[in-house]
C-alpha positions in Angstrom: 85.2 99.1 85.0 88.9 100.3 85.4 89.8 102.8 88.1 89.4 106.2 86.5 91.6 107.9 89.2 94.7 106.1 87.7 94.6 108.6 84.9 95.2 111.5 87.2 98.7 112.8 87.5 98.9 112.3 91.3 102.1 110.9 92.5 102.0 107.4 94.2 101.1 108.0 97.8 102.6 105.9 100.6 100.4 103.2 101.8 99.6 104.8 105.2 98.1 107.9 103.5 97.0 106.4 100.1 93.3 107.3 100.7 94.2 111.0 100.5 93.6 110.6 96.8 90.0 109.4 97.4 89.3 112.3 99.7 90.9 114.7 97.2 88.7 113.4 94.4 85.5 113.9 96.4 84.3 117.5 96.9 82.9 116.5 100.3 86.0 118.1 101.7 84.9 121.5 100.4 82.1 121.7 102.9 83.7 119.8 105.7 85.9 122.1 107.9 88.1 119.2 109.0 88.6 118.1 105.4 89.8 121.5 104.5 92.1 121.7 107.5 93.6 118.3 106.6 94.9 119.5 103.3 96.1 122.8 104.8 98.0 120.8 107.4 99.9 119.0 104.6 101.7 122.2 103.5 100.0 125.5 104.4 101.9 127.6 101.9 101.4 125.3 99.0 97.8 124.8 99.9 97.3 128.5 99.5 99.4 128.6 96.3 97.4 125.8 94.8 94.2 127.8 95.1 92.9 125.3 97.7 93.1 122.6 95.0 94.1 119.2 96.6 95.1 117.7 93.3 97.6 120.5 92.5 98.8 120.3 96.1 99.6 116.6 95.9 101.2 117.0 92.5 103.5 119.7 93.8 104.9 117.6 96.7 108.2 115.6 96.1 108.1 111.9 97.0 110.3 112.3 100.0 108.0 114.9 101.5 105.1 112.4 101.1 107.1 109.7 102.7 107.9 111.9 105.7 104.2 112.9 105.9 103.2 109.3 106.2 105.4 109.0 109.3 104.2 112.3 110.9 102.1 111.2 113.9 100.3 114.5 114.3 99.2 114.4 110.6 98.3 110.7 110.7 96.1 111.3 113.7 94.2 114.0 111.8 94.2 112.0 108.6 92.6 108.9 110.3 90.0 111.2 112.0 89.0 112.8 108.7 89.0 109.4 106.9 86.6 108.0 109.6 84.3 111.0 109.1 84.4 110.6 105.3 83.7 106.8 105.5 80.9 107.4 108.0 79.4 110.1 105.7 79.6 108.0 102.6 77.9 105.0 104.2 75.3 106.8 106.4 71.6 106.0 106.0 69.3 108.4 104.0 67.7 111.0 106.2 64.3 110.4 104.6 62.6 107.6 102.7 64.2 107.7 99.3 62.0 108.8 96.3 62.7 107.3 92.9 66.2 107.9 91.3 66.6 111.5 90.0 68.6 112.8 87.0 69.3 116.5 87.5 70.3 118.3 84.3 71.8 121.9 84.3 74.0 123.9 82.0 76.4 124.9 84.8 77.4 123.7 88.3 79.1 125.9 90.9 80.9 123.6 93.2 84.3 125.0 94.1 86.7 127.5 92.5 89.1 124.6 91.7 86.5 123.5 89.1 85.4 126.6 87.3 82.5 125.4 85.2 80.0 128.0 86.3 78.9 131.5 85.5 76.8 132.6 88.5 73.7 132.0 90.6 72.1 129.3 88.5 75.3 127.2 88.7 75.7 127.7 92.5 72.1 126.7 93.1 72.7 123.5 91.0 75.9 122.8 93.0 74.1 123.4 96.3 71.3 121.0 95.2 73.8 118.2 94.5 75.6 118.8 97.8 72.3 118.7 99.8 71.1 115.7 97.9 74.3 114.0 99.0 73.8 115.0 102.6 70.3 113.7 102.6 71.2 110.5 100.8 68.9 111.1 97.8 69.5 108.9 94.8 70.5 111.6 92.4 72.9 112.0 89.4 73.9 115.3 87.8 74.5 116.0 84.1 76.3 119.1 82.9 79.2 120.4 80.7 82.9 120.5 81.0 83.8 124.0 79.8 87.5 123.9 79.0 87.5 127.6 78.1 84.2 128.6 79.8 85.4 130.5 82.8 86.0 134.2 81.9 88.5 136.0 84.1 87.6 139.7 84.5 90.4 142.1 83.9 89.8 145.8 84.2 91.8 148.3 82.2 93.0 151.6 83.8 89.9 153.4 82.7 87.6 150.7 84.3 86.5 148.9 81.1 86.0 145.2 81.6 88.1 143.0 79.4 88.1 139.2 79.7 90.4 136.3 79.2 89.3 132.7 79.2 90.9 130.5 81.8 91.6 127.0 80.3 90.9 124.2 82.8 93.9 122.0 83.2 91.9 118.8 83.5 94.6 116.7 85.1 94.9 119.3 87.9 91.2 119.5 88.6 89.3 117.3 91.2 87.7 115.3 88.4 88.0 111.8 87.0 88.0 110.4 83.5 85.2 107.9 83.0 86.8 104.9 81.3 85.3 102.3 79.0 85.8 98.5 79.3 89.1 98.8 77.5 90.5 101.3 80.0 90.2 104.2 77.5 88.5 107.5 78.1 84.8 106.9 77.5 83.5 108.6 74.4 79.8 108.6 73.4 78.3 109.6 70.1 75.5 112.1 70.4 72.5 110.6 68.7 70.8 112.1 65.7 73.4 114.8 64.8 74.8 114.6 61.3 77.7 114.7 60.8 78.3 112.9 64.1 79.4 114.7 67.3 81.1 112.9 70.1 81.5 113.7 73.7 84.0 112.5 76.3 82.7 111.9 79.8 84.2 113.1 83.1 83.0 112.5 86.6 82.9 114.7 89.7 82.2 113.1 93.0 80.0 115.5 95.0 79.8 113.5 98.2 77.5 110.6 97.4 76.2 112.2 94.2 78.0 111.6 90.9 78.1 114.5 88.4 78.9 113.6 84.8 80.3 116.3 82.6 80.3 116.3 78.8 83.3 117.4 76.8 83.3 117.8 73.0 86.9 119.1 72.9 88.3 115.8 71.7 90.2 114.6 68.7 87.2 112.6 67.3 85.4 115.9 66.5 86.0 118.5 63.8 87.3 121.9 65.0 83.9 123.5 64.9 82.4 120.6 66.9 85.2 120.7 69.4 84.1 124.2 70.3 80.5 123.2 71.3 81.4 122.7 75.0 84.2 125.2 75.1 82.4 128.2 76.4 79.4 128.7 78.7 76.4 130.4 77.1 78.0 131.1 73.7 76.4 134.1 72.0 76.4 132.2 68.6 72.8 131.0 68.4 73.6 128.1 66.1 76.4 126.9 68.3 74.2 127.4 71.4 71.5 125.2 69.9 74.1 122.5 69.2 75.3 122.9 72.7 71.8 122.3 74.1 71.4 119.3 71.8 74.6 117.8 73.2 73.5 118.6 76.8 70.0 117.2 76.6 70.2 114.4 74.0 73.9 113.6 74.5 73.5 113.7 78.3 70.6 111.3 78.1 72.8 109.0 75.9 75.6 109.1 78.4 73.4 107.9 81.3 72.1 105.1 79.0 75.7 104.1 78.1 76.7 104.1 81.8 73.6 101.9 82.7 72.3 104.6 85.1 68.6 104.2 85.4 66.5 107.0 86.7 62.8 107.6 87.0 62.6 111.4 87.6 64.0 114.0 85.3 64.6 117.4 86.9 65.6 120.2 84.5 67.2 123.4 86.0 66.2 126.0 83.4 65.5 125.3 79.7 69.0 124.7 78.4 68.8 120.8 78.8 65.2 120.5 77.7 65.9 118.3 74.7 66.3 115.4 77.1 62.5 115.4 77.2 62.4 114.5 73.5 64.8 111.6 74.2 62.6 110.3 77.0 59.6 110.4 74.6 61.6 108.5 72.0 62.9 106.0 74.5 59.4 105.2 75.9 58.0 105.0 72.4 60.7 102.8 70.9 61.9 100.7 73.8 58.6 100.2 75.7 56.3 100.2 72.7 54.2 103.1 73.9 52.2 105.1 71.4 53.2 108.8 71.1 50.5 110.3 73.4 51.1 107.7 76.1 54.9 108.3 75.9 54.3 112.1 76.2 52.0 111.6 79.2 54.5 109.4 80.9 57.3 112.0 80.4 55.1 114.7 81.8 54.2 112.6 84.8 57.9 112.1 85.6 59.5 115.4 84.8 60.2 118.6 86.8 61.1 122.0 85.4 62.6 124.8 87.5 62.3 128.2 85.8 64.5 131.1 86.8 63.4 133.6 84.2 61.2 136.6 85.0 61.1 137.9 81.4 59.9 136.1 78.2 62.7 138.0 76.4 65.3 136.2 78.4 64.4 132.7 77.2 66.3 130.8 74.5 64.4 130.9 71.2 65.6 129.3 67.9 64.2 129.9 64.5 62.0 127.1 63.0 64.5 126.7 60.1 67.4 126.2 62.5 65.4 123.7 64.5 64.4 121.6 61.5 68.0 121.7 60.2 68.9 119.5 63.1 65.6 117.8 64.0 63.9 116.9 60.6 65.0 113.2 60.9 64.3 113.2 64.6 60.7 114.4 64.0 60.2 111.5 61.5 61.5 109.1 64.1 58.7 110.3 66.4 56.2 110.1 63.6 55.6 113.8 63.8 55.2 116.3 60.9 57.5 119.4 61.1 54.5 121.5 62.3 53.6 119.0 65.0 57.2 118.8 66.2 57.7 122.5 66.3 54.4 123.1 68.1 55.9 121.7 71.3 57.9 124.9 71.6 55.6 127.6 70.2 54.8 130.4 72.5 51.1 131.4 72.1 52.0 135.0 72.9 54.6 135.1 70.1 53.8 132.2 67.7 56.1 133.4 64.9 59.1 134.0 67.1 60.5 130.4 66.9 61.0 127.4 69.2 61.1 128.5 72.8 63.0 126.2 75.1 61.2 127.4 78.2 57.8 127.0 76.6 58.8 123.4 75.6 59.9 122.5 79.1 56.7 124.1 80.7 54.5 122.1 78.3 56.3 118.8 78.8 56.9 118.8 82.5 54.0 117.9 84.8 55.7 119.6 87.7 56.9 123.1 87.4 58.3 125.6 89.9 59.5 129.1 90.2 62.3 130.0 92.7 60.4 132.3 95.1 56.8 133.0 96.0 57.0 136.4 94.3 58.6 134.8 91.2 55.8 132.3 91.1 53.3 135.1 90.8 55.3 136.7 88.0 55.9 133.4 86.2 52.2 132.4 86.3 51.2 135.8 84.9 53.9 135.6 82.3 52.9 132.1 81.0 49.2 132.1 81.8 48.4 131.4 78.1 50.0 128.0 78.4 47.9 126.6 81.1 44.2 125.8 81.7 44.4 126.3 85.4 45.9 129.4 87.2 48.9 129.1 89.4 50.2 126.0 87.7 53.8 127.0 88.4 54.4 126.3 92.1 56.9 128.1 94.3 59.9 126.3 95.8 62.1 129.2 97.1 65.8 128.6 96.6 68.0 127.8 99.6 71.7 127.6 100.1 74.0 124.8 101.4 74.9 125.8 104.9 78.1 123.7 105.1 79.4 125.5 102.0 78.5 129.1 102.7 78.6 129.4 106.5 81.9 130.2 108.1 83.7 127.3 109.7 84.1 129.0 113.1 80.4 129.8 113.2 79.6 126.2 112.4 81.8 125.1 115.3 80.0 127.5 117.7 76.7 126.0 116.5 78.1 122.6 117.3 78.5 123.8 120.9 75.2 125.6 121.1 72.9 123.3 119.2 74.6 120.0 119.5 76.7 118.0 117.0 73.6 116.8 115.2 72.2 120.2 114.3 73.0 119.7 110.6 70.6 116.8 110.5 67.7 119.0 111.8 68.9 122.3 110.3 65.5 123.1 108.6 63.7 123.1 112.0 63.3 126.8 113.1 62.8 125.7 116.8 66.3 124.2 116.8 67.8 127.6 116.1 66.3 129.4 119.1 69.4 128.7 121.1 71.3 131.1 118.8 69.8 133.6 121.2 72.4 132.4 123.7 75.3 133.4 121.4 77.3 136.0 123.3 77.3 139.5 121.8 81.1 140.0 122.3 81.9 136.7 120.8 79.7 137.2 117.7 81.2 140.7 117.2 84.8 139.4 117.5 84.0 136.6 115.0 82.6 139.1 112.5 85.5 141.4 112.9 87.9 138.6 112.3 86.0 137.7 109.1 86.2 141.4 108.1 89.9 141.6 108.7 90.5 138.5 106.6 88.3 139.9 103.8 90.3 143.2 103.7 93.6 141.3 103.9 92.5 139.1 101.1 91.6 142.1 98.9 94.9 143.8 99.7 96.9 140.7 98.9 95.3 140.4 95.5 96.3 144.0 94.8 99.8 143.3 96.1 100.1 140.3 93.8 98.9 142.4 90.8 101.4 145.1 91.8 104.3 142.7 92.0 103.4 140.8 88.9 102.6 143.4 86.3 102.7 146.7 88.1 99.7 148.9 88.4 99.0 152.6 88.8 98.7 153.5 92.5 95.4 155.2 91.7 94.1 151.8 90.4 95.4 150.1 93.5 93.4 152.6 95.6 90.3 151.8 93.5 90.8 148.1 94.0 90.7 148.3 97.8 94.1 148.9 99.4 92.7 151.8 101.6 89.8 149.7 103.1 89.6 150.0 106.9 88.3 147.2 109.1 86.9 149.7 111.6 84.6 151.2 109.1 81.0 150.2 108.4 81.3 148.2 105.2 78.6 147.7 102.5 79.0 144.9 100.0 77.4 144.8 96.6 78.5 141.7 94.7 76.7 140.0 91.9 76.4 139.9 88.1 76.7 143.5 86.8 73.7 144.1 84.7 71.3 147.0 84.4 68.2 145.5 86.1 70.2 144.8 89.3 71.1 148.6 89.4 74.6 148.2 90.8 75.1 152.0 90.6 71.8 153.0 92.3 73.7 154.1 95.4 75.7 156.5 93.1 72.5 158.3 92.2 73.4 161.4 94.1 77.2 161.5 94.4 77.4 164.6 96.7 75.0 163.0 99.2 76.8 159.7 99.0 80.2 161.5 99.5 78.9 163.0 102.8 77.8 159.6 104.0 81.1 157.9 103.1 83.5 160.6 104.4 81.8 161.5 107.6 84.8 161.8 109.9 83.0 160.4 112.9 80.8 157.7 111.3 82.5 156.8 108.0 81.1 154.2 105.5 82.9 152.2 102.8 81.5 150.2 99.9 82.9 147.2 98.2 81.7 146.4 94.7 82.4 143.2 92.8 80.9 141.4 89.8 81.2 140.6 86.2 79.2 141.8 83.2 78.3 139.2 80.6 80.9 139.6 77.7 78.1 140.8 75.4 76.5 143.2 77.9 77.8 146.6 76.9 75.5 148.4 79.4 76.8 146.2 82.2 80.4 147.1 81.3 79.5 150.8 81.3 78.1 150.5 84.8 81.3 148.8 86.0 83.4 151.5 84.4 81.3 154.2 86.1 81.7 152.6 89.5 85.4 152.1 89.0 86.0 155.7 88.0 84.1 156.9 91.1 86.3 154.6 93.2 89.4 156.3 91.7 88.2 159.8 92.6 90.2 161.1 95.6 87.2 163.0 96.8 85.7 159.7 98.1 88.9 159.2 100.2 89.3 155.5 99.2 85.9 154.6 100.7 84.8 152.8 97.5 86.5 149.7 96.1 85.9 147.5 93.1 87.2 144.0 93.6 88.3 142.5 90.3 87.3 139.0 89.0 84.4 138.1 91.3 83.9 134.4 91.8 83.2 131.8 94.5 86.3 132.4 96.5 85.8 136.2 96.6 82.1 135.7 97.4 82.9 133.7 100.5 85.1 136.5 101.9 82.6 139.2 101.1 79.4 137.6 102.5 81.2 136.9 105.8 83.3 140.1 106.0 80.9 142.9 105.0 78.6 144.4 107.6 75.7 145.2 105.2 74.7 143.4 102.0 73.1 145.6 99.5 70.6 144.3 96.8 68.5 146.7 94.8 67.1 145.1 91.6 64.2 146.6 89.7 61.0 144.9 90.7 60.0 142.2 89.8 63.1 141.2 87.8 65.0 139.3 90.6 63.6 135.7 90.5 65.2 134.9 93.8 68.8 135.9 94.5 70.7 133.9 97.0 73.7 136.0 97.9 71.7 137.8 100.6 70.8 134.4 102.1 74.5 133.5 102.3 75.3 136.8 103.9 72.5 136.6 106.4 73.4 133.2 107.7 76.8 134.6 108.5 75.4 137.5 110.4 75.8 140.1 107.6 72.7 142.2 107.5 70.6 142.4 104.4 69.4 145.7 102.8 67.2 145.0 99.8 64.3 146.0 97.7 61.2 143.7 98.2 62.0 141.4 95.3 63.0 137.7 95.0 63.3 135.9 98.3 63.4 139.0 100.6 59.6 139.4 101.0 59.6 135.9 102.5 62.7 136.5 104.6 62.4 140.1 105.9 60.9 140.4 109.4 62.0 144.0 110.3 64.5 142.6 112.8 67.0 140.9 110.5 67.7 143.6 108.0 66.0 146.4 106.1 63.7 146.7 103.1 63.2 149.7 100.8 61.9 150.7 97.4 58.7 151.3 95.6 56.9 149.1 93.0 57.2 149.7 90.1 60.8 150.7 90.8 61.8 154.3 90.5 65.5 155.1 90.6 65.1 158.5 92.2 62.6 157.5 94.9 64.5 154.3 95.7 67.9 156.1 96.0 66.3 158.7 98.3 64.9 156.0 100.6 68.3 154.2 100.5 70.1 157.3 101.6 67.5 158.0 104.3 67.9 154.5 105.7 71.7 154.8 105.8 71.7 158.3 107.3 69.0 157.9 109.9 68.9 154.2 110.8 71.8 152.0 109.7 74.9 154.2 110.2 73.7 155.5 113.7 72.9 151.9 114.8 76.2 150.5 113.7 78.2 153.3 115.5 76.2 153.1 118.7 79.1 151.3 120.3 79.6 153.2 123.5 82.4 151.8 125.7 81.8 148.2 124.7 83.4 148.5 121.4 80.4 147.2 119.5 76.7 148.0 119.0 74.4 145.8 121.0 71.5 146.7 118.7 73.5 145.8 115.6 74.6 142.5 117.1 71.0 141.7 118.1 70.1 142.0 114.4 73.0 139.8 113.4 71.8 137.1 115.7 68.3 137.4 114.4 69.6 137.1 110.8 71.3 133.9 111.6 68.4 132.5 113.6 65.6 133.5 111.1 67.4 132.9 107.7 69.4 129.8 108.3 66.6 127.2 108.7 64.1 128.7 106.3 66.5 129.4 103.4 68.7 126.4 103.7 69.2 123.9 100.9 67.8 121.3 103.3 64.5 123.1 103.5 64.5 123.5 99.7 65.2 119.8 99.0 62.6 118.7 101.5 60.2 120.8 99.7 61.1 119.4 96.3 60.7 116.0 97.8 57.3 116.5 99.3 55.9 118.5 96.4 57.4 116.6 93.5 59.8 113.8 94.0 57.7 111.7 96.4 54.6 112.1 94.3 56.1 110.4 91.3 55.6 106.7 91.3 57.3 103.9 89.4 54.1 103.0 87.6 53.3 106.6 86.5 
């Protein structure tokens, strides 16, 4: 097949550095500190201006600059070192005996801010799974969507109301490749069984050793309405969303077939791609000659479904009429009556509501998991009417990819303390005991440097906004220009929606004001997060927080950072002192931002929901709140903890310039959270519980 990278608008690279293109087109560099430093070394200013996008960086360089770079001995030394690391990684042996090949379907993938095809936590979990599968050498392929208009930029008006603008992906500037057909043209695949026909172009993202294929309906072969199918993530139009999920599930299956990619295990992350299950049934029935029940059984034996939803109301449900509009011929192909076909997705608790994608996936996948132990309890109770046996839904608690989320300097210190091979054994808690040897003063200095970088980053964003369009000085204050690196800093950053209670800490403003403006032990809060475009209540919460941040009575101790995304998240999880999380119980399925904060030494303060009941040990953070949640009681306990425990401990710094008790908790957070909530532990658990149990003859 022709080289897809030739379609990219990267200038010809001199022969001595020609493999820069290969490194740039593989997201391996995003979680390898030396890979990132290599691109920064090319041109530090343009690297920053490109948004840390190596494709844009290389495009911006004149040919004579590249020629001189190819003669720069210092750069060449680093280039050959990184290239050797990359080659060694790409050809290294798997860490464990490989299970059967796995196809991993998800509606979004959070990989890097240079490729904005994600919305939030679901996408970053999917991205971390692909990265860890690559690190482990698992035989996995990802399938998702290219969203040319899918990433919504958050823009706040002067009164704090969230507006949004869609950021169009410039595909020739993103670290992606066109997949080409045998004639050297962009591969286009017809999505089966949609009339009139819908076509999807195919793009490829190299995630280390794992390929991710993205579907794109925004092509000339489609009518305008069909071109919009993949344009926006989680479109509110139900008919268009159904078509989107048909393209993802059935079209994604067809793309893998067209590419000749064979897999034995189908892993669905949430219900959006579940129609791939129907395609597997049809394939086993038509190509292998199996009867319908045998084909269904084979699909169940080879399929895994991960649910993230703690409420039935949050699942995708489509009317029976809408379903049969698209699937009447498909049902006939499977020799099913309309009633039999629709029965796959009928929720016994609400049989008249329509075809439920989560119910369909739960019925058709023999392996099912929730994303924390607490969520498994909730999910089993929620769906108990579907199963003959209790506790059918197992728990595989989410984890995060350490190489992506842990600060580079901290990783380098772990190289010294734990040995260079620590990443290979990162899920072993015994390995991490040597973190106890990390010096107090060094850890504090590292954290302060992260904090200063975070505040400088926030101020620079405000400066750019000021110089570009001009903003009211009061707005600049609300967006963080008065933040102080010497002050205890609380971070609250996640999707802004009512059940996460972003404004719980604002419950008693007078009491909060006393905490924040204490002249001897001040506190500041950084908020960040987007509301879904259709979530009016979430937008009202943002507006309230923003208007409190503008109030001079709080002395600039509250900031709302606009346009929360992956880049902002990395600054906040490393730079804040305390990470606040207070969802209503039991509505947080897992939540991973607190894991990312903890492994960087940022202490976690959370209600006992999601992963925190498994992670909290009374020495690595704080837990609060009652069940069922009560805003007044929870806010009271939150204030008590701040006033009597957290703030005094942080400022117990004496002549050393830092609090030994606080640093001890930071060290404990790194030691206790990193191995147990790493993506490595998660993927080993998926392998032992599911992947390795699926055999070729099943």
